[in-house]
N, C-alpha and C positions, 0 to 999 in steps of 0.2 A: 305348074308355076314354080320356078326356082327362086329361093331367097338367098342372096349373097351371105356367106358365112360371117363376114365382117360386120354386116348390119345388125346381127344379133347382139353385139356388144357395143354398138354405137349409142352414145348418150342422146336422149331426146331432149331438145330444148324446151324448158318449161316456161310458161308465161311469167313475166317478172311481177313479183308482188312486193309491196312495200309494207314493212311491219317493224315495230320497235323490237330490238333484241332483248329489252328488259321486260316486255309484256309476258313472256313465257315464265319469268320468275314470279310475277304476280299471280299467274294462273296455277302455280304449283299447289297452292293451298286453297284456291277458290274455284277452280274449274268445275262447272256443273252443279255447284252447290249454291242454293239461294242465300243471299245476304240481305237480311232485314235492315232497315234503318237503325243504326246502332245507338238508339236513345229512346226514352219514353216520350214520344211525340205528343201524346194526349196530355200528359202532365205539363209538358213545356207550353203547349197551347193554352191550357187551362190557367196555370199559375202566371205565365208570362204575358199572355195576350188578353184573356178573358177577365182576369182579376186585377190587372195593373193598368191604371189609366194612362201612365206615361208611355209604356210599351204599346198599348192599344193605339194611342194617338200617333206615335211614331210610325207604326205600320200603316195606319190609314192615310196619314199625310203623304208618305212616300208612294204608296200604291195608287192612290187617287191622282196624285200629280203625274205619275208615269202614265196611267191610263188616259189622262186627258191630253197627252202630247199629240198634236196632229201629225199623222204619218205621211211620208212621201216615198214613193217607190222610184228608185233611180236605176237606170241602165247606163253604166258608164257615167258620163256627165249630163245625160239627158233625163229629164223628169218624165215619167209615164203618167199620163192623165187617167188612163183606163187599163186595167189588167185583171185577169181572174183572181190573182193573188190578193189584190186590193178588195175585190168583192167578197172573198172568203173571210178576210180579216174584219171587214165591216159587219158581217153577219155570220159568225163562226158556227152557231147552232141555233136551234129553235128557242132556247131558253135565254140566251145571252146575246148582247150586242158586243161589238169589238172591245169597247172600253171595259165592260164587265169581265170579259175573258182575261184581258191584260191585268186588271186589278187582282183577279184571283191568282194569276201566275206570280205577280210581284208579292202578294201577300204570303203565298206558300213559301216562296224563296226566303222572305224575311223571317218567317216563323220557324221553318224547319231547315233552311239551308238548301232545300231541294224543291223542284217543281217539275211536273210531268204533263206533257200535252199529248193527247191521242189524235191521230189523223184517221178520219173515216172516209174511205174511198168507195165509189160505186163504179164498176167497170173500169177501174184504173184512174178515174177522175176524182180529185179531192172534193168532198162535199161538206164536211163538218170538222170542227176542232173542239176538243173537250179538255178542260183542266181536271186532272185526277188528284185525289188526295194522297199526299206523300206517305202517310202512315199505312196505307193499304197496298203499297207497291213494294216489291222486292226485286232485286237485281240478280241475274244469273250470269256470272262471267264465263267466257269461252276460253279456248286454249291459248289465245294470245293476250288474255287479260282484259279484253274489251267486253262490254255487255253482249252476251249471246241472245238473251231474251229477258223479258220482264214479266212478272206475274202480279196480277191485280186481284186481291182477295177481299170478298165481302161476305160475312155471315157463313163462312165455311165453304163458299164456292169461289173458284178461281178462274181467271181468264189469262191465257199465256199469249204474249206478243213476241213473235219471231223477228228479231232485228236484222235477219238476212234478207228480208223483203225489200223491194225497191218501190217507193221510198220507205224508209223505216217507219213503222206505225207509231213509235213513241219518240218524243223529244225529251231528253233528260237535261234539265238546267240545274246547275249546282254552283254554290258559292265556294270559294277556295277553302280547302281544308288541308292543313299541313300534315295531318296524321291519318288520312284515309284515302285510298286509291279510287273510290267510287262515289262516296257521298260527300255532300257539302257541309259547311259549318255555319250555323245560324248566329246572327247578332244576339238573339235571346240567350244562347249558351254563353257567349262571352260576357254578358251582363247578369249572369245567374245570381251572383252574390249580391249585387246591387238590387236585383229584383226581390230577393228574399228579405233584404233589409227594409226596402220600401213597403213591401206587403206586411212585414211584421210591425212596422211603425203604424200602419193603418189599423191593423188588428189591435194594437195596444191602445190607440186612440178610442176605438170602438169599445173596448173593455172598460176604459176609464169612464166613458159616458154611461155605460151600463151600470157602473158602480157609483152613480150619483156624482160623477165628475169630480171626485175627491181622491186624494192620495190614500193609500191604505193605512190602517192603523191597528192598534191593539187595545182590547179591553182588559184592564188590569184589576184584579180582585185583591183588595188590600184589607179586607176584614180579618179580624183576629181568629175567626173560626176555622181556618184552614182552607182547603180547596172547595170548589163548588161540587155539589152532589151531581150524579149522572142525570137526574131528572131536571135539576136547575140548569145544567149545561145545555141540554137538548132544547129546553124552553127558550133560553136566551138565544141560541143559534137560530131557531125558527122565527123568533121575533125580529132579529136582525135581517134575515133574508126577506121576510114579508113586508116589513115596514120601512127599511132603510136602504135596500138595494134597488138599483134601477134609476133611470132618468126621471121617472114620474115622482120619485121620492126625494129628489134633489132638494137640499136645504131644510129638510125636516129635522127639528131639534131632537137631541137625545134626552131621554129622561132616565137617569141612572140612579140606582138605589142599592142598598145593601153592600156598600163598600166598593162599588164599581167605579172605575175612572178610565177615561178615554185618552190614549196617547197616540198622537199622529206620527206616522212613519213615512218619510218622503225623502227623495233625493233632491239636492239643490240643483238649480240650473247649471252651475259650473260642473257638477258631477255628470249630468246627462243633458247635453244640448240637443233636445229631441228634434226641434224644427230644423236646425241646421243639418243634422244627420240625415233627415228625410230628404232635404233639398240636395244634399251631396249625392245621395243614392239616385235621385231623379236625374241629376246632371250626368252621372256615369251611364245610365240607361240611354239617355239622349246621345251621348258621345258614341256608344257602341253602334247606334243606328245611323249616325251622321246627321242628326237634326240639331240645328242651333237651339240652345235652351231658351233663347228669347222667344222663339215661335211657340213654345209650350207654356209660357208664362212662369218659368222657373226663375226665381230671383237669384242674383249673383252671376258672375262670369259672363256678363253680357258684353262681349268684346266687339259687337257690331254697332255702328253708329246709329242705325235705325232699323225698323222692321223690314223695309224694302231691301236693304243690304243683306240682312239675315236670310230673307227669302231667296235672294239671288244666289247666296252661298249654298242653300239647300239644293237648288237645281244644279249648280255647277259641280258640286262635290259629291252629291249623292244620287239625285234622280237621273241625270243624264248619263253618268257611267253605268248605272244599272240598266237603263233603257237601251244603251248601245249594246250591252251584253245580250239582252233578250232579243232585240231586233236583228242583230247579226246572226244569231242562232236560228231564228225563224226563217230568214231569207235563205240561208244555206240548206236548211231542212226541206223547205217547201219548193224551192226552185226546180229540182228534178221532177217533182210531181206535175209540173206544168210544162214539161218538155225542155226545161232549161238545165244545163249542166251546172255543177257547183261553181261558186266563185273561184276564178283562177283557171277554170277548165272550159272556156268557151263562152262564159257569160260574166257579167258584172252586176247582177241584180243586187240592190242594197235597199234596205228599209232604214230610213233616217227620219228623225223628227224635224219638223219645220220650225226652226227657232224664231223665225220672224213672227209667228203667231203665238209665241209664249209671252204673256204679259209681264211675267216676272223678269224677263231678260230684255224688255223694250228699251230701257235706257242704255244698256250695254250695246245692243244692236245699233241704236241711233249713233252712239259714239263711234262705232266701227264704220258705219256708212259715211260719217263726216270725215274721218281720217282718210278713207279710201278715195272719196270724192275730191279731196284736196291734194291728192298725190298726182300732180300733173305729169310725172314721168311714166305713169302706167297707161296702157291702152285700155279701151272700153272692155275688151274681153278679159284682160288681166284684172280689171276692177271687179268684173262679174265673178271671176273665179275666186277672188279674195273674200267675197261675201257669201260664197257657196253656190253660185249659179253657173250654169254652163254657158258656152259662147252663144252669140246671137245665131 
């Protein structure tokens, strides 16, 4: 067999690949090296979520509202009544129902800025979805800057997920972070100073109650004999701690002798507006999460006319944008696992919330239906499209 001499120097056409030219720059200092979440997640969760009632309620309110949204699977303009993807989301694993999984994902996103979902397949068919703790996951970037794999570690043991598999076994959701290429930014981090102030105010209140709910003071020894002896000082200190400290001893009168006098030391309300400082910190925490202060019972800055209007603002400005981000990512990730191509490549599978079944938006939807119904210049199909339905 003779090979033409010219063919030895002929360029072979390579399959076209799309990649960002800036990805290689990101990979220069990260390729192949695991990158942990760049913060103390445990402390953030403990101080921000577990010990602060405002942050706790904000996370619970948003996560539960999102998990309660009724899901609709759309293929183009057609609603699908039955699909394996809907069955998987209705019962993602043996321990959780669909609402529980979505609540976990939204909660992780709000607390850490990141959320991870694991896809479990049997013989290539998707069977289960699991939400993974962000503090146990680390990302390993590849040569192009994209995640090459993820490592999940518990008690010294690790599991590696190769992202070159089809479909990828891990879905990484993250909130926008202006200073990190891979990890998201949590609302708890943005409100860290307000959280510290609010927690410190609660601790100060507790200490005040433990000290008989009185401002601090000083015992002044004014006898002409000089200072107290060491024995007298220790006895006086023990008597104060045992007989006058703590809520159980509140109101007990002092019996002073030997030239002792009590001088109260306190700050005036003008010097330290304690209650207002605490409420201001609570409003800043609610602002970071996008929850109207009225829904949390925080006085002041109630710019909404009533509770229903504030609840509608919570859905429109916070819950629905976060839900759209999660649902779009889920549909794009899971569609190939059911034999569907990604959106824009042969399919248009979309997960959308059914807003007609959201009670907080009932008055808004009613107003929309009325306006559309009274628009005589629209056809029936145009009216259906205006309210989110497909043609007849």
